[in-house]
C-alpha atoms as one frame of an Amber mdcrd trajectory, in Angstrom:
protein
  12.084   6.143   9.825  12.223   3.035  11.945   8.426   3.013  12.220   8.374
   1.650   8.655  11.195  -0.904   8.831  11.029  -4.689   8.502  10.658  -5.208
  12.251   7.473  -3.133  12.187   6.128  -5.149   9.268   6.617  -8.332  11.283
   5.144  -6.734  14.427   1.827  -5.959  12.700   1.360  -9.257  10.869  -1.740
 -11.086  12.060  -2.596  -8.590  14.803  -6.159  -7.391  15.342  -6.836  -3.684
  14.964  -6.313  -1.883  18.252  -3.798  -4.378  19.665  -0.874  -2.347  18.319
  -0.645   1.455  18.019  -2.397   2.940  14.955  -0.325   2.423  11.816  -0.788
   2.054   8.068   0.520  -1.514   8.441  -2.399  -2.321  10.772  -4.858  -1.203
   8.081  -3.037  -3.189   5.393  -2.995  -6.343   7.512  -6.670  -6.038   8.494
  -7.652  -5.575   4.868  -5.577  -8.576   3.805  -6.936 -10.828   6.546 -10.549
  -9.817   5.777  -9.967 -10.550   2.087  -8.559 -13.964   2.926 -10.952 -14.955
   5.729 -14.190 -13.537   4.290 -13.263 -14.196   0.653 -14.285 -10.633  -0.219
 -12.452  -7.950  -2.170 -11.135  -5.119  -0.019 -10.411  -1.459  -0.660  -8.242
   1.065   1.144  -8.816   4.749   0.476  -5.838   7.008   1.139  -6.989  10.615
   1.235  -5.706  13.987   2.316  -4.763  17.423   1.142  -1.950  18.154  -1.260
   1.352  17.269   0.374  -0.263  15.196   3.139   1.655  12.042   2.232  -0.847
  10.032   0.209   1.754   8.751  -2.253   4.174   7.777   0.525   1.391   6.059
   2.472   0.428   4.103  -0.634   4.066   3.028  -1.010   4.081   1.757   2.589
   0.819  -0.132   2.015   2.245  -1.776  -1.095   5.501  -2.593   0.674   3.653
  -4.210   3.567   1.454  -6.341   1.319   4.209  -7.396  -1.088   6.767  -8.114
   1.648   4.263  -9.970   3.823   2.137 -11.760   1.267   4.026 -11.668  -2.028
   5.112 -14.880  -3.638   2.439 -16.009  -6.033   4.139 -16.432  -9.392   7.020
 -14.311 -10.692   7.466 -11.831  -7.845  11.093 -10.892  -8.253  11.259  -7.409
  -6.746   7.470  -7.096  -6.877   7.281  -3.954  -4.753   9.679  -1.968  -6.929
   7.957  -3.103 -10.144   4.596  -1.856  -8.849   6.070   1.418  -7.602   7.948
   1.973 -10.871   4.619   2.702 -12.560   3.913   5.590 -10.170   6.085   8.303
 -11.832   4.516   7.437 -15.171   1.004   7.711 -13.739   1.803  10.975 -11.986
   3.116  12.569 -15.162  -0.466  13.075 -16.336  -2.448  15.995 -14.921   0.037
  17.222 -12.334   0.685  20.836 -11.486   2.861  22.678  -9.005   1.017  24.042
  -5.968   2.148  25.994  -2.919   2.143  22.763  -0.884   3.536  20.240  -3.328
   5.804  20.511  -6.352   4.084  17.585  -8.065   0.445  17.769  -7.030  -1.953
  15.431  -8.753  -5.237  16.782 -10.052  -6.871  13.384 -10.139  -7.278  10.290
  -8.004  -5.083   7.262  -8.359  -6.312   3.683  -8.462  -3.953   0.828  -7.625
  -5.221  -2.731  -7.834  -3.384  -5.764  -6.478  -4.290  -9.265  -7.517  -3.946
 -12.300  -5.280  -3.846 -15.945  -6.331  -5.842 -18.796  -4.765  -3.213 -19.050
  -2.025  -3.804 -15.379  -1.127  -0.387 -14.292  -2.370   0.212 -11.121  -4.403
   0.717 -11.934  -8.072
């Protein structure tokens, strides 16, 4: 979908919440800017029922943060390296449900680290 393309990533960078239409990129950017400006760790909780799109939303959050603020250290294809761990993590505790063929029975925790320049490492 074009609502997740590179032009949308650029459109949401540095914008205050509410200036642009609601979007996962707006949440990612607000979280990043608060981390940088307030020097406080941030958390984003992605929740919903089975099949609601939590995994895809997490992928878009990671893409936004790595494309916008990646670059601290060895970041060659950072987004795909982070996402490559997802199938491995989902292989534990999953079961088929009526809504999703690969439904997780547990939460998932993804942690990104940023260097002193506020770039994903």
